[in-house]
MIKOL-798501 format. One record per residue (C-alpha): residue in one letter; chain; x, y, z. Coordinates in Angstrom, 1 decimal. Layout:
<atoms>
A,A,X,Y,Z
...
</atoms>
This chain:
<atoms>
M,A,32.1,8.4,-34.1
L,A,33.2,5.7,-31.6
Q,A,36.7,6.1,-30.3
E,A,38.4,3.1,-28.8
K,A,41.7,3.3,-27.1
F,A,43.8,0.3,-26.4
L,A,47.0,-0.1,-24.4
V,A,49.3,-2.9,-25.5
V,A,52.3,-3.7,-23.3
V,A,55.4,-5.2,-24.9
D,A,58.2,-6.8,-22.9
S,A,61.3,-6.1,-24.9
A,A,63.0,-9.2,-23.4
H,A,60.6,-11.5,-25.2
S,A,60.8,-12.5,-28.9
E,A,57.0,-13.0,-29.3
H,A,54.5,-10.3,-28.5
L,A,51.1,-12.0,-28.3
A,A,49.2,-8.9,-27.1
L,A,50.5,-6.9,-30.1
N,A,49.5,-9.7,-32.5
R,A,46.1,-9.9,-31.0
I,A,45.4,-6.2,-31.3
V,A,46.6,-6.2,-35.0
N,A,44.2,-9.1,-35.7
F,A,41.4,-7.3,-33.8
A,A,42.1,-4.1,-35.8
A,A,41.8,-6.0,-39.1
G,A,38.2,-6.8,-38.2
Q,A,37.2,-3.2,-37.2
M,A,35.4,-1.1,-39.8
H,A,35.5,2.3,-38.0
S,A,38.5,4.6,-37.8
G,A,38.2,5.6,-34.2
M,A,40.5,2.9,-32.9
C,A,43.8,4.1,-31.4
V,A,46.5,1.9,-30.0
H,A,49.2,3.0,-27.6
V,A,52.2,0.5,-27.5
F,A,54.0,0.7,-24.2
I,A,57.4,-1.0,-24.7
G,A,59.2,-1.9,-21.5
F,A,62.8,-2.5,-20.6
E,A,63.3,-4.0,-17.2
G,A,65.6,-2.6,-14.6
Q,A,67.8,-4.9,-12.5
D,A,66.1,-8.1,-11.7
L,A,67.6,-9.8,-8.7
T,A,65.1,-12.7,-8.6
Q,A,66.9,-14.6,-11.4
P,A,70.6,-14.2,-10.8
D,A,71.5,-16.6,-13.5
Q,A,69.8,-14.6,-16.2
P,A,71.6,-11.8,-18.1
L,A,70.4,-8.4,-17.1
E,A,71.1,-6.7,-20.5
V,A,68.6,-6.6,-23.3
V,A,69.9,-5.0,-26.4
R,A,67.4,-3.6,-28.8
G,A,68.0,-1.2,-31.6
R,A,66.1,0.9,-34.1
N,A,65.7,-2.0,-36.5
W,A,64.0,-4.1,-33.8
L,A,61.6,-1.3,-32.9
G,A,60.8,-0.7,-36.6
E,A,60.1,-4.4,-37.1
L,A,58.0,-4.6,-34.0
L,A,55.7,-1.8,-35.3
V,A,55.4,-2.9,-38.9
P,A,52.2,-4.9,-38.3
L,A,50.5,-1.9,-36.8
E,A,51.7,0.4,-39.6
D,A,50.5,-2.1,-42.2
S,A,47.1,-2.4,-40.5
G,A,46.4,1.3,-41.0
V,A,45.4,1.8,-37.3
K,A,46.4,5.0,-35.6
F,A,49.0,4.3,-32.9
T,A,51.7,5.7,-30.7
A,A,54.6,4.0,-29.1
E,A,56.5,4.8,-25.9
L,A,59.6,3.2,-24.4
F,A,59.9,2.9,-20.7
W,A,62.4,1.6,-18.2
T,A,61.1,0.0,-15.0
Q,A,61.8,-2.2,-12.1
D,A,58.1,-2.4,-11.2
W,A,56.0,-3.4,-14.2
E,A,52.7,-3.4,-12.4
T,A,53.0,0.2,-11.1
S,A,54.3,1.4,-14.5
I,A,51.4,0.0,-16.4
I,A,48.8,1.3,-13.8
N,A,50.4,4.7,-14.1
E,A,50.3,4.6,-17.8
I,A,46.6,3.6,-17.9
G,A,45.8,6.7,-15.8
R,A,48.0,9.0,-17.9
A,A,46.8,7.7,-21.2
H,A,43.2,7.6,-20.2
V,A,42.8,4.0,-21.5
</atoms>
């Protein structure tokens, strides 16, 4: 059985999540059950590059539930992890190594 792992990074500050939509659409076309998705949901630490932007992003349980509904409906196996970072690139690279994606 072929096992495929996918890492999908979600920026909680955005309202649209194109990578998540793409993986759901991709999953709909897959006929094998070896596909597994890990959703890596980021919350950004203090960003001093845009001083006019608010630093607070408020997300609750309902937001998280709504975010994951398309994956649940697709029937694909998935996990989700929340992370807080000031360095997205390093966080994602570390997760790739840790999750063996």
